VOKOLLUM-233342 format. One record per atom (N, C-alpha, C, O): x, y, z. Coordinates in steps of 0.02 Angstrom, whole numbers. Layout:
N
      c1      c2      c3
       X       Y       Z
...
***
This chain:
340
      c1      c2      c3
    4628    2646    6007
    4608    2686    5984
    4646    2719    5960
    4701    2729    5986
    4624    2746    5899
    4696    2803    5906
    4649    2857    5942
    4591    2849    5961
    4693    2919    5946
    4670    2988    5961
    4698    3034    5924
    4742    3035    5881
    4661    3076    5951
    4687    3151    5907
    4698    3187    5928
    4706    3160    5982
    4711    3254    5940
    4771    3304    5992
    4712    3323    5945
    4674    3300    5903
    4739    3422    6002
    4659    3436    5982
    4697    3515    5931
    4659    3558    5907
    4791    3517    5923
    4793    3520    5848
    4773    3476    5784
    4759    3506    5732
    4772    3406    5788
    4767    3389    5731
    4691    3395    5699
    4668    3392    5642
    4647    3411    5805
    4563    3396    5785
    4541    3486    5731
    4501    3499    5686
    4595    3527    5771
    4591    3601    5750
    4560    3627    5647
    4512    3651    5618
    4647    3592    5631
    4644    3568    5558
    4603    3544    5539
    4563    3578    5507
    4587    3458    5552
    4520    3455    5485
    4463    3476    5499
    4417    3451    5468
    4447    3523    5545
    4382    3541    5551
    4412    3603    5487
    4377    3616    5438
    4473    3632    5498
    4454    3707    5435
    4466    3678    5388
    4475    3720    5344
    4477    3581    5350
    4443    3583    5326
    4528    3558    5301
    4528    3554    5240
    4576    3545    5322
    4636    3536    5307
    4637    3438    5313
    4585    3412    5331
    4691    3398    5299
    4712    3358    5311
    4713    3333    5382
    4735    3373    5423
    4693    3273    5405
    4692    3243    5491
    4770    3225    5459
    4786    3199    5406
    4816    3252    5522
    4869    3270    5538
    4900    3197    5585
    4895    3184    5645
    4944    3148    5512
    4958    3082    5582
    5021    3089    5578
    5057    3095    5528
    5042    3088    5666
    5117    3050    5688
    5140    3138    5710
    5102    3176    5739
    5202    3153    5690
    5246    3226    5708
    5233    3245    5631
    5243    3305    5637
    5215    3234    5547
    5245    3274    5513
    5152    3269    5472
    5118    3218    5472
    5134    3336    5440
    5115    3336    5432
    5076    3318    5365
    5017    3328    5352
    5126    3288    5328
    5133    3283    5277
    5131    3191    5238
    5136    3175    5179
    5120    3139    5311
    5135    3084    5273
    5070    3046    5250
    5013    3064    5267
    5087    2984    5205
    5025    2963    5168
    4990    2964    5176
    4945    2972    5135
    4980    2951    5269
    4916    2924    5291
    4875    2975    5285
    4819    2958    5266
    4881    3034    5294
    4855    3099    5284
    4823    3101    5259
    4767    3110    5282
    4836    3092    5176
    4795    3068    5120
    4812    3168    5111
    4851    3193    5152
    4770    3229    5042
    4747    3289    5017
    4732    3278    5021
    4704    3224    5011
    4733    3356    5060
    4678    3417    5100
    4656    3452    5082
    4684    3492    5045
    4601    3455    5098
    4531    3538    5005
    4605    3579    5012
    4664    3581    5030
    4566    3600    4990
    4614    3718    4973
    4577    3715    4973
    4533    3693    4936
    4585    3763    5062
    4583    3783    5104
    4541    3875    5050
    4570    3893    4998
    4513    3894    5062
    4494    3954    5030
    4507    3999    5060
    4511    3995    5121
    4520    4078    5015
    4576    4138    4995
    4573    4164    5090
    4529    4146    5129
    4627    4203    5106
    4639    4195    5169
    4583    4280    5199
    4557    4326    5168
    4586    4270    5240
    4521    4320    5302
    4579    4365    5279
    4637    4349    5265
    4536    4451    5277
    4565    4521    5261
    4595    4552    5332
    4629    4602    5342
    4560    4490    5388
    4616    4523    5447
    4650    4507    5487
    4643    4497    5547
    4700    4504    5441
    4758    4460    5437
    4806    4510    5488
    4818    4569    5478
    4833    4458    5556
    4867    4524    5586
    4947    4566    5555
    4978    4529    5517
    4967    4608    5564
    4992    4655    5508
    5042    4703    5592
    5017    4719    5647
    5122    4713    5565
    5158    4722    5594
    5210    4768    5543
    5208    4753    5483
    5248    4814    5560
    5300    4855    5503
    5359    4832    5512
    5382    4842    5568
    5395    4801    5471
    5462    4774    5471
    5509    4837    5536
    5505    4898    5541
    5540    4795    5567
    5605    4846    5598
    5657    4867    5560
    5657    4873    5499
    5700    4880    5597
    5781    4913    5509
    5752    4867    5467
    5699    4835    5467
    5811    4872    5424
    5790    4845    5344
    5880    4841    5343
    5895    4891    5376
    5951    4805    5319
    5960    4807    5322
    6015    4788    5238
    6029    4731    5221
    6029    4829    5214
    6088    4813    5128
    6142    4786    5155
    6188    4810    5188
    6126    4720    5129
    6197    4669    5131
    6260    4698    5092
    6310    4728    5110
    6231    4672    5023
    6272    4706    4950
    6228    4701    4926
    6169    4700    4940
    6278    4692    4852
    6215    4707    4775
    6239    4633    4733
    6295    4631    4708
    6197    4576    4727
    6197    4554    4722
    6213    4550    4659
    6193    4590    4617
    6271    4472    4641
    6330    4493    4577
    6264    4459    4524
    6216    4425    4542
    6274    4473    4483
    6212    4489    4390
    6189    4551    4402
    6189    4586    4452
    6163    4561    4325
    6127    4594    4311
    6068    4597    4365
    6068    4642    4407
    6023    4555    4362
    5977    4549    4400
    5925    4516    4431
    5868    4495    4419
    5984    4521    4490
    5944    4449    4529
    5869    4430    4552
    5847    4475    4588
    5827    4384    4542
    5754    4375    4551
    5780    4335    4597
    5790    4361    4652
    5793    4287    4591
    5766    4222    4637
    5829    4229    4700
    5885    4256    4703
    5782    4186    4750
    5832    4219    4829
    5859    4104    4846
    5806    4081    4827
    5882    4071    4857
    5852    4034    4913
    5954    4062    4960
    6005    4080    4930
    5938    4051    5067
    5990    4071    5087
    5990    3966    5117
    5938    3940    5137
    6050    3930    5113
    6085    3895    5130
    6117    3900    5171
    6127    3954    5199
    6159    3819    5197
    6220    3843    5266
    6278    3839    5236
    6330    3831    5268
    6277    3847    5135
    6328    3844    5104
    6328    3913    5070
    6378    3919    5034
    6294    3961    5070
    6275    4020    5062
    6247    4077    5042
    6307    4092    5036
    6228    4108    5031
    6167    4147    4980
    6148    4108    4877
    6188    4106    4831
    6090    4090    4877
    6054    4051    4812
    6046    4119    4786
    6017    4158    4823
    6071    4148    4714
    6026    4213    4663
    6023    4189    4608
    6073    4181    4573
    5957    4172    4591
    5958    4187    4532
    5991    4239    4491
    6025    4278    4525
    5988    4254    4398
    6013    4319    4382
    5946    4312    4332
    5950    4256    4306
    5879    4351    4305
    5823    4332    4285
    5832    4354    4193
    5805    4336    4141
    5888    4407    4214
    5933    4444    4141
    5988    4405    4099
    6011    4429    4047
    6014    4316    4135
    6050    4313    4118
    6029    4270    4032
    6066    4252    3987
    5981    4269    4036
    5941    4232    3992
    5942    4241    3905
    5929    4214    3852
    5971    4310    3945
    5941    4341    3899
    6042    4409    3829
    6061    4454    3791
    6051    4357    3866
    6131    4406    3859
    6188    4322    3838
    6158    4277    3808
    6240    4313    3850
    6280    4300    3839
    6284    4212    3840
    6333    4174    3844
    6234    4204    3837
    6224    4100    3821
    6101    4108    3831
    6055    4107    3873
    6110    4114    3777
    6041    4118    3748
    5977    4055    3753
    5967    4031    3698
    5959    4043    3776
    5933    3995    3819
    5919    3966    3905
    5871    3939    3932
    5994    3991    3932
    6025    3981    3999
    6016    4026    4039
    6029    4081    4015
    5984    4026    4137
    5994    4078    4134
    6076    4084    4189
    6114    4036    4180
    6099    4134    4238
    6158    4136    4289
    6121    4122    4340
    6060    4131    4345
    6163    4095    4386
    6120    4040    4473
    6211    4073    4513
    6265    4048    4497
    6204    4117    4552
    6268    4129    4563
    6235    4100    4667
    6185    4109    4702
    6302    4067    4672
    6308    4074    4751
    6363    4140    4779
    6408    4169    4748
    6346    4147    4823
    6381    4223    4873
    6390    4180    4964
    6358    4130    4979
    6413    4195    4986
    6436    4167    5059
    6418    4259    5096
    6439    4316    5085
    6368    4225    5143
    6339    4278    5208
    6346    4362    5212
    6317    4406    5245
    6411    4361    5154
    6463    4436    5151
    6463    4453    5101
    6489    4507    5088
    6430    4407    5042
    6449    4443    4978
    6493    4425    4959
    6516    4470    4925
    6523    4388    4959
    6594    4326    4934
    6553    4330    4870
    6504    4367    4875
    6562    4290    4795
    6537    4240    4750
    6593    4188    4765
    6654    4194    4769
    6546    4125    4774
    6590    4061    4745
    6570    4016    4729
    6594    3960    4732
    6517    4036    4707
    6505    3988    4618
    6460    4013    4576
    6415    4034    4612
    6447    4023    4520
    6459    4031    4497
    6397    3981    4407
    6438    3956    4369
    6350    3975    4391
    6351    3913    4351
    6270    3945    4317
    6225    3977    4345
    6283    3913    4223
    6238    3924    4206
    6156    3909    4162
    6122    3930    4115
    6155    3865    4207
    6127    3826    4171
    6045    3820    4145
    6013    3853    4186
    6014    3801    4108
    5934    3824    4070
    5880    3840    4094
    5863    3838    4153
    5860    3850    4065
    5790    3938    4126
    5796    3975    4095
    5851    3986    4070
    5719    4026    4077
    5701    4065    4025
    5707    4097    4062
    5732    4064    4108
    5692    4196    4090
    5637    4251    4121
    5625    4192    4196
    5574    4175    4227
    5701    4172    4205
    5690    4128    4289
    5668    4182    4327
    5691    4238    4318
    5607    4161    4387
    5618    4196    4446
    5589    4151    4515
    5542    4162    4554
    5647    4090    4512
    5644    4076    4590
    5723    4023    4577
    5755    4005    4527
    5728    4017    4628
    5760    3940    4647
    5772    3907    4737
    5771    3933    4793
    5778    3863    4720
    5767    3799    4772
    5828    3756    4783
    5844    3725    4733
    5862    3748    4832
    5911    3708    4847
    5877    3619    4882
    5843    3606    4932
    5901    3582    4836
    5870    3499    4929
    5908    3507    4955
    5954    3531    4921
    5920    3499    5010
    5949    3477    5075
    6024    3447    5090
    6067    3458    5132
    6016    3396    5023
    6093    3408    5045
    6109    3418    4985
    6138    3373    4955
    6093    3486    4949
    6153    3573    4895
    6185    3510    4840
    6235    3520    4806
    6152    3455    4838
    6174    3439    4756
    6132    3485    4707
    6160    3532    4679
    6066    3470    4697
    6024    3496    4655
    6000    3577    4670
    5984    3606    4722
    6002    3590    4628
    5935    3662    4631
    5890    3627    4575
    5896    3579    4537
    5825    3690    4596
    5731    3648    4579
    5757    3748    4545
    5802    3785    4566
    5715    3758    4498
    5731    3827    4467
    5660    3822    4415
    5639    3788    4369
    5639    3889    4462
    5535    3922    4426
    5585    3945    4343
    5615    3998    4347
    5592    3901    4268
    5603    3935    4245
    5541    3983    4199
    5522    3961    4145
    5512    4046    4225
    5450    4091    4207
    5438    4081    4132
    5428    4022    4117
    5437    4116    4090
    5439    4135    4022
    5425    4062    4004
    5372    4060    3974
    5456    3997    4013
    5444    3911    3963
    5420    3897    4011
    5428    3836    4014
    5369    3927    4093
    5332    3883    4083
    5362    3825    4128
    5316    3787    4142
    5429    3800    4158
    5447    3731    4165
    5455    3755    4237
    5447    3809    4267
    5484    3665    4257
    5513    3672    4302
    5567    3633    4304
    5561    3574    4286
    5629    3658    4326
    5715    3616    4311
    5752    3623    4362
    5781    3670    4390
    5746    3571    4368
    5819    3540    4426
    5889    3522    4380
    5902    3490    4329
    5924    3561    4428
    6002    3554    4370
    6061    3510    4463
    6048    3511    4523
    6119    3482    4423
    6181    3484    4446
    6179    3540    4491
    6167    3598    4473
    6197    3511    4589
    6220    3617    4591
    6276    3626    4584
    6294    3675    4617
    6327    3596    4549
    6396    3589    4537
    6425    3619    4486
    6469    3663    4487
    6379    3576    4411
    6379    3590    4352
    6328    3633    4326
    6348    3665    4278
    6258    3647    4344
    6230    3672    4293
    6174    3640    4270
    6118    3661    4260
    6213    3554    4261
    6167    3530    4201
    6116    3511    4216
    6098    3499    4273
    6080    3503    4161
    5965    3487    4172
    5992    3411    4197
    6026    3366    4173
    5952    3426    4266
    5958    3323    4315
    5853    3293    4271
    5834    3234    4276
    5807    3349    4236
    5752    3365    4237
    5708    3363    4224
    5696    3304    4236
    5639    3397    4194
    5626    3464    4182
    5515    3444    4182
    5482    3392    4183
    5507    3475    4182
    5427    3444    4258
    5400    3515    4215
    5439    3562    4205
    5345    3515    4197
    5284    3552    4193
    5283    3617    4265
    5326    3628    4307
    5189    3660    4249
    5210    3705    4309
    5136    3719    4306
    5105    3737    4256
    5116    3709    4359
    5009    3688    4395
    5033    3750    4406
    5080    3777    4435
    4955    3771    4354
    4944    3800    4375
    4954    3877    4345
    4920    3926    4360
    5010    3873    4297
    5039    3902    4230
    5015    3950    4193
    4958    3930    4188
    5017    4016    4152
    4956    4048    4143
    4974    4100    4136
    5035    4108    4131
    4920    4172    4133
    4913    4235    4115
    4879    4253    4177
    4820    4241    4192
    4947    4298    4231
    4896    4341    4283
    4857    4365    4306
    4873    4422    4323
    4797    4349    4320
    4719    4372    4319
    4734    4427    4410
    4766    4424    4462
    4680    4473    4373
    4664    4549    4433
    4610    4527    4422
    4580    4503    4374
    4592    4550    4521
    4539    4547    4541
    4506    4593    4553
    4546    4640    4557
    4444    4615    4565
    4433    4718    4584
    4437    4721    4651
    4418    4773    4678
    4472    4640    4706
    4496    4664    4759
    4561    4687    4766
    4582    4695    4823
    4601    4700    4713
    4649    4692    4752
    4677    4752    4749
    4642    4800    4733
    4764    4759    4770
    4794    4815    4803
    4808    4856    4752
    4817    4843    4693
    4809    4915    4788
    4829    4971    4677
    4915    4938    4717
    4932    4932    4776
    4950    4924    4654
    5053    4917    4664
    5061    4973    4658
    5042    5022    4626
    5119    4945    4727
    5164    5006    4720
    5227    5055    4714
    5285    5035    4721
    5211    5119    4699
    5270    5133    4677
    5336    5112    4682
    5353    5074    4727
    5388    5140    4626
    5457    5072    4607
    5518    5162    4647
    5562    5193    4616
    5482    5181    4745
    5524    5198    4760
    5586    5181    4753
    5628    5218    4728
    5594    5139    4769
    5674    5115    4776
    5724    5126    4725
    5771    5166    4723
    5700    5075    4674
    5735    5071    4595
    5733    5169    4595
    5784    5204    4601
    5688    5188    4590
    5700    5241    4521
    5768    5275    4599
    5825    5266    4578
    5769    5297    4651
    5845    5335    4669
    5905    5305    4658
    5957    5336    4650
    5899    5228    4655
    5968    5204    4628
    5998    5181    4555
    6052    5152    4549
    5977    5190    4530
    5955    5192    4472
    6010    5244    4428
    5977    5290    4403
    6080    5248    4412
    6110    5285    4398
    6052    5322    4340
    6002    5286    4339
    6044    5384    4290
    6012    5415    4243
    6037    5365    4163
    6080    5325    4144
    5983    5398    4140
    6011    5394    4061
    5950    5392    4042
    5896    5378    4067
    5993    5431    3936
    5964    5457    3904
    5936    5402    3836
    5973    5353    3838
    5887    5394    3781
    5866    5382    3738
    5890    5413    3680
    5881    5406    3620
    5928    5455    3721
    5970    5466    3613
    5905    5557    3580
    5918    5605    3544
    5854    5540    3609
    5821    5615    3600
    5808    5651    3698
    5760    5671    3732
    5878    5641    3706
    5842    5679    3790
    5821    5673    3828
    5827    5716    3872
    5792    5630    3835
    5699    5597    3870
    5760    5543    3902
    5807    5517    3872
    5742    5537    3969
    5788    5490    4022
    5752    5401    3983
    5706    5382    3947
    5797    5379    4011
    5723    5315    3969
    5693    5299    4029
    5642    5267    4016
    5700    5306    4097
    5652    5284    4177
    5623    5350    4171
    5618    5377    4226
    5600    5391    4112
    5579    5437    4135
    5516    5399    4073
    5464    5374    4095
    5530    5401    4011
    5499    5356    3969
    5449    5320    3965
    5393    5316    3939
    5527    5266    4037
    5484    5216    4046
    5396    5256    4105
    5336    5243    4105
    5438    5301    4140
    5365    5296    4179
    5294    5322    4166
    5243    5321    4200
    5312    5352    4090
    5253    5389    4067
    5235    5362    4023
    5208    5389    3975
    5249    5280    4030
    5214    5223    3991
    5182    5183    4028
    5138    5144    4012
    5205    5193    4079
    5154    5160    4140
    5111    5204    4167
    5143    5255    4153
    5046    5230    4207
    5019    5283    4247
    5080    5255    4325
    5079    5196    4345
    5105    5284    4343
    5118    5308    4427
    5180    5256    4412
    5179    5201    4440
    5240    5277    4364
    5280    5232    4336
    5309    5160    4344
    5268    5117    4362
    5367    5141    4333
    5369    5099    4369
    5337    5006    4445
    5367    5000    4499
    5306    4981    4434
    5281    4960    4483
    5319    4896    4528
    5376    4873    4529
    5264    4882    4560
    5296    4797    4574
    5227    4740    4539
    5226    4681    4521
    5170    4801    4542
    5145    4757    4501
    5148    4769    4407
    5109    4733    4377
    5192    4815    4363
    5202    4811    4336
    5274    4833    4329
    5304    4886    4323
    5295    4747    4332
    5372    4744    4281
    5387    4761    4247
    5348    4795    4214
    5493    4750    4212
    5473    4813    4132
    5476    4761    4087
    5509    4768    4036
    5421    4665    4108
    5426    4635    4025
    5357    4658    4008
    5330    4626    3963
    5325    4707    4036
    5218    4711    4042
    5205    4721    4097
    5239    4740    4144
    5141    4703    4091
    5122    4694    4142
    5142    4616    4226
    5137    4610    4287
    5155    4593    4188
    5158    4524    4201
    5112    4453    4171
    5123    4396    4191
    5059    4470    4119
    5058    4438    4123
    5109    4395    4044
    5074    4356    4011
    5186    4403    4020
    5205    4348    3974
    5191    4427    3926
    5166    4482    3935
    5227    4388    3867
    5262    4418    3831
    5250    4440    3762
    5289    4466    3723
    5165    4421    3752
    5122    4409    3712
    5163    4426    3644
    5146    4480    3619
    5225    4382    3602
    5209    4374    3577
    5324    4382    3544
    5348    4433    3569
    5361    4353    3513
    5416    4371    3506
    5463    4433    3466
    5462    4461    3411
    5505    4437    3529
    5536    4517    3503
    5613    4502    3536
    5638    4492    3591
    5637    4507    3453
    5707    4535    3471
    5757    4541    3510
    5777    4599    3505
    5807    4492    3568
    5804    4518    3633
    5778    4485    3694
    5795    4468    3750
    5715    4484    3644
    5683    4461    3751
    5625    4387    3753
    5565    4374    3749
    5674    4361    3761
    5659    4264    3720
    5585    4257    3765
    5589    4276    3823
    5544    4242    3749
    5505    4191    3760
    5454    4155    3711
    5453    4146    3650
    5391    4130    3794
    5368    4081    3693
    5318    4135    3681
    5288    4179    3713
    5321    4109    3611
    5241    4195    3585
    5196    4183    3625
    5201    4228    3667
    5149    4145    3640
    5092    4173    3689
    5108    4195    3759
    5166    4182    3776
    5074    4222    3797
    5055    4254    3864
    5013    4196    3900
    4964    4161    3885
    5075    4205    3983
    5111    4167    4009
    5171    4148    4062
    5229    4135    4045
    5150    4149    4122
    5226    4145    4146
    5220    4087    4180
    5162    4079    4198
    5251    4050    4194
    5249    3986    4281
    5287    4030    4346
    5303    4090    4341
    5301    3984    4416
    5333    3995    4465
    5404    4013    4472
    5461    4000    4453
    5358    4061    4524
    5414    4112    4562
    5445    4047    4604
    5467    3990    4593
    5433    4101    4668
    5466    4062    4732
    5483    4000    4708
    5458    3980    4655
    5526    3964    4743
    5519    3879    4744
    5569    3856    4838
    5622    3881    4856
    5535    3815    4869
    5555    3784    4912
    5578    3745    4937
    5525    3736    4967
    5622    3693    4965
    5614    3624    4951
    5608    3615    5044
    5636    3656    5080
    5572    3558    5069
    5592    3557    5140
    5531    3455    5163
    5471    3438    5162
    5603    3422    5179
    5571    3352    5192
    5560    3316    5131
    5551    3255    5134
    5561    3348    5076
    5562    3283    5039
    5519    3320    4977
    5497    3287    4930
    5513    3380    4981
    5456    3391    4932
    5446    3474    4916
    5483    3518    4938
    5407    3479    4886
    5441    3584    4836
    5390    3611    4843
    5355    3599    4794
    5363    3645    4879
    5336    3716    4872
    5353    3764    4816
    5405    3794    4804
    5292    3762    4784
    5329    3843    4745
    5241    3896    4730
    5187    3870    4716
    5250    3948    4737
    5207    3993    4717
    5209    4008    4657
    5261    4007    4623
    5136    4028    4630
    5122    4020    4558
    5051    4086    4534
    4990    4091    4529
    5126    4130    4526
    5048    4207    4529
    5009    4186    4469
    4951    4166    4474
    5034    4189    4424
    4955    4132    4387
    4902    4115    4401
    4855    4152    4388
    4894    4057    4431
    4853    4034    4492
    4841    4061    4553
    4812    4029    4596
    4863    4124    4562
    4859    4136    4657
    4878    4077    4675
    4833    4035    4670
    4933    4055    4697
    4929    3995    4747
    4992    3962    4743
    5028    3964    4694
    5003    3934    4791
    5034    3865    4846
    5028    3833    4819
    4972    3810    4810
    5086    3808    4784
    5088    3718    4782
    5128    3679    4823
    5183    3705    4833
    5118    3620    4853
    5154    3574    4860
    5171    3518    4825
    5127    3497    4786
    5218    3490    4826
    5210    3430    4727
    5289    3407    4779
    5332    3430    4816
    5263    3336    4742
    5281    3252    4771
    5319    3263    4711
    5302    3251    4654
    5399    3299    4740
    5419    3290    4644
    5471    3167    4632
    5509    3140    4592
    5446    3150    4678
    5469    3127    4637
    5385    3063    4573
    5388    3005    4552
    5348    3099    4571
    5281    3078    4564
    5242    3111    4527
    5194    3098    4492
    5300    3199    4553
    5245    3259    4494
    5176    3257    4520
    5132    3234    4483
    5159    3281    4589
    5113    3260    4587
    5078    3312    4640
    5122    3322    4681
    5036    3339    4654
    5018    3404    4686
    4984    3363    4723
    4938    3326    4706
    5007    3371    4773
    4978    3353    4835
    4922    3421    4902
    4873    3412    4938
    4952    3462    4891
    4910    3537    4897
    4896    3582    4884
    4913    3582    4825
    4866    3648    4896
    4886    3699    4903
    4838    3760    4904
    4778    3748    4904
    4862    3830    4907
    4802    3864    4956
    4833    3956    4935
    4891    3975    4941
    4781    3992    4914
    4757    4050    4891
    4825    4091    4906
    4845    4093    4964
    4859    4123    4855
    4924    4148    4881
    4863    4224    4914
    4804    4217    4902
    4882    4279    4947
    4883    4323    4983
    4842    4366    4910
    4784    4372    4889
    4915    4393    4889
    4882    4444    4814
    4892    4394    4782
    4897    4334    4793
    4895    4455    4707
    4899    4432    4635
    5003    4433    4607
    5027    4419    4552
    5038    4454    4667
    5101    4429    4634
    5120    4411    4713
    5118    4447    4763
    5138    4351    4707
    5139    4312    4761
    5244    4300    4725
    5258    4287    4667
    5280    4308    4763
    5350    4254    4734
    5389    4228    4799
    5354    4194    4837
    5468    4240    4821
    5480    4207    4846
    5437    4182    4939
    5397    4206    4979
    5480    4121    4931
    5456    4086    4964
    5483    4064    5039
    5538    4038    5030
    5468    4064    5101
    5525    4047    5138
    5487    3984    5179
    5426    3987    5189
    5523    3933    5200
    5497    3901    5273
    5591    3895    5321
    5646    3883    5295
    5577    3907    5379
    5685    3907    5429
    5693    3861    5427
    5748    3845    5403
    5634    3792    5454
    5651    3750    5474
    5623    3667    5419
    5591    3670    5367
    5645    3609    5450
    5650    3557    5413
    5581    3534    5449
    5541    3503    5414
    5568    3547    5513
    5497    3520    5519
    5446    3578    5517
    5386    3568    5526
    5460    3611    5510
    5423    3717    5526
    5369    3717    5492
    5366    3712    5431
    5311    3724    5540
    5251    3682    5530
    5215    3760    5487
    5154    3756    5474
    5249    3825    5466
    5259    3902    5425
    5285    3904    5388
    5346    3897    5393
    5245    3917    5315
    5309    3933    5273
    5282    4039    5253
    5226    4063    5243
    5347    4070    5255
    5328    4124    5224
    5307    4139    5143
    5297    4099    5097
    5306    4195    5143
    5241    4215    5090
    5270    4301    5085
    5270    4343    5130
    5286    4305    5036
    5315    4370    5000
    5263    4390    4957
    5221    4349    4936
    5262    4432    4948
    5208    4481    4891
    5246    4562    4897
    5252    4603    4943
    5274    4559    4786
    5301    4609    4788
    5255    4648    4759
    5286    4699    4745
    5208    4655    4745
    5134    4706    4754
    5142    4755    4819
    5162    4813    4830
    5116    4703    4854
    5097    4727    4918
    5153    4773    4964
    5145    4827    4994
    5236    4713    4952
    5297    4756    4974
    5262    4725    5059
    5244    4760    5107
    5261    4655    5052
    5258    4637    5128
    5266    4529    5126
    5246    4488    5085
    5298    4523    5180
    5284    4465    5204
    5216    4434    5214
    5163    4465    5215
    5222    4396    5218
    5158    4338    5253
    5201    4243    5282
    5247    4205    5266
    5152    4248    5324
    5177    4182    5377
    5103    4129    5379
    5057    4139    5419
    5103    4078    5334
    5061    4058    5322
    5072    3990    5363
    5126    3965    5377
    4981    3957    5388
    4994    3912    5408
    5009    3864    5374
    5034    3909    5339
    5028    3785    5330
    5061    3751    5300
    4976    3706    5254
    4976    3680    5199
    4933    3712    5288
    4869    3660    5316
    4803    3696    5283
    4761    3672    5244
    4807    3767    5312
    4730    3776    5309
    4760    3832    5278
    4724    3832    5228
    4802    3883    5267
    4841    3925    5238
    4817    3962    5263
    4789    3998    5223
    4803    3991    5360
    4780    4058    5369
    4831    4102    5384
    4880    4072    5406
    4839    4167    5380
    4881    4219    5407
    4893    4205    5480
    4846    4192    5516
    4953    4208    5502
    4941    4218    5570
    4969    4271    5602
    4957    4295    5658
    5026    4290    5542
    5071    4342    5556
    5095    4352    5504
    5108    4304    5467
    5112    4434    5478
    5127    4490    5393
    5184    4535    5417
    5181    4542    5478
    5215    4555    5400
    5286    4613    5401
    5251    4646    5350
    5222    4606    5313
    5239    4752    5327
    5247    4778    5314
    5306    4828    5286
    5322    4875    5323
    5339    4820    5222
    5412    4868    5221
    5361    4926    5236
    5301    4927    5252
    5393    4957    5229
    5381    5045    5257
    5414    5097    5168
    5465    5091    5133
    5361    5137    5165
    5364    5154    5073
    5428    5167    5071
    5451    5214    5103
    5470    5124    5027
    5515    5188    4995
    5603    5121    5016
    5664    5130    5022
    5551    5059    5020
    5609    5001    5031
    5630    4964    4944
    5600    4971    4891
    5684    4928    4958
    5688    4874    4893
    5620    4854    4915
    5599    4862    4972
    5571    4818    4848
    5551    4762    4832
    5530    4703    4787
    5520    4696    4727
    5526    4641    4874
    5501    4570    4886
    5560    4568    4829
    5596    4617    4835
    5581    4524    4773
    5593    4472    4743
    5590    4388    4751
    5542    4354    4731
    5631    4370    4773
    5659    4356    4769
    5674    4335    4865
    5724    4355    4894
    5632    4301    4891
    5665    4263    4976
    5630    4209    4994
    5585    4171    4975
    5699    4230    5071
    5716    4160    5077
    5707    4177    5166
    5697    4237    5176
    5708    4137    5224
    5682    4144    5281
    5774    4101    5300
    5805    4060    5266
    5792    4132    5363
    5867    4110    5350
    5887    4131    5426
    5916    4185    5427
    5875    4094    5506
    5882    4094    5566
    5873    4157    5573
    5913    4203    5583
    5796    4154    5565
    5767    4238    5607
    5755    4287    5558
    5713    4331    5567
    5779    4284    5522
    5779    4350    5485
    5740    4335    5383
    5763    4284    5358
    5715    4355    5361
    5689    4379    5318
    5765    4402    5265
    5812    4440    5273
    5753    4374    5232
    5818    4405    5166
    5771    4405    5097
    5733    4359    5083
    5781    4461    5060
    5755    4494    4990
    5803    4497    4953
    5862    4502    4969
    5776    4492    4889
    5821    4546    4838
    5794    4597    4817
    5744    4596    4853
    5788    4661    4771
    5773    4662    4739
    5781    4659    4684
    5841    4662    4674
    5738    4650    4616
    5765    4661    4528
    5759    4702    4488
    5716    4701    4444
    5812    4754    4498
    5791    4816    4457
    5858    4800    4440
    5889    4810    4493
    5895    4783    4401
    5913    4762    4334
    5968    4818    4375
    5957    4850    4426
    6044    4815    4322
    6091    4872    4305
    6140    4820    4324
    6193    4825    4293
    6138    4785    4355
    6203    4725    4420
    6151    4789    4505
    6202    4795    4539
    6135    4801    4517
    6123    4840    4576
    6048    4845    4636
    6019    4882    4676
    6047    4749    4590
    6002    4725    4672
    6015    4698    4719
    6031    4638    4724
    6008    4755    4781
    6015    4758    4838
    6016    4692    4856
    5969    4660    4830
    6082    4634    4921
    6034    4585    4974
    5997    4600    5000
    6015    4659    4994
    5918    4607    5053
    5907    4638    5100
    5913    4596    5153
    5928    4538    5140
    5901    4619    5233
    5853    4583    5261
    5830    4602    5295
    5847    4660    5287
    5772    4603    5370
    5753    4586    5427
    5727    4564    5477
    5685    4524    5455
    5724    4564    5530
    5714    4506    5576
    5652    4484    5573
    5613    4531    5566
    5629    4437    5575
    5560    4417    5604
    5566    4463    5693
    5520    4460    5733
***
């Protein structure tokens, strides 16, 4: 007779799958029920010291993945410049030395994941709403897939107000629009409260809504995945339009499990070890990182950044630290970290 451990019983009682053996995602476990939205009374603590390590390569680093080779970042502006329809991906050392530069496919990308063997990368092509797998050495496309839950980011009456772009305003150089008004000032006037995590530069995070010269993307509104992370042959991704985090079998492109995000601007996700039972979810709007149970979706810990910190866009977890980058454009995107 098979005996069920106490932790396994608790997961089953919470609506998750019964865990079989050491790994929670074995075929025998089956598909877990989708957990409810996380409870608002989750634990929270302020971030410790924040280190700004170096400026990310490229114009506008948006996605991030830490590996033993270095820090991968993906440039959201790359598909708008010299390589239309392609983005820019960079591999840097932890000291900021550029090690590799690629130009894979991807339109307005917001996420990058790296397979365990460091041979292939996964790209969240946000504005084509695709997930693209590419060679990590050449950038050539290996396969493409649709993004589950893609579409328009919706709002709820319980959403917290977006945080102001305090850090970005403090580091951007002044520029004029030819009429004596600063570009940043004009942008701030167009958006109540100035640019914020909830109001990115392409509107309100709901897609471009039409073909605009110099601003590529599909004519219909909608976006796709942001953070991407691999673990034990599975693919995890955060998809803001559905406000969900998905676990996918990349061989069959089947959604095996999902749970709701904490807020409506989820971005990077990080998994510290191959056998981890929790992942970290960043939320740009909330300026925070949330440690989530991968089966129940429960928030077991969270770290709140102080006002004026760089927004978390791309994010990864590596050797006891949360790393992230703030997509502020102009080649000024900082690579930051704070201790967990």
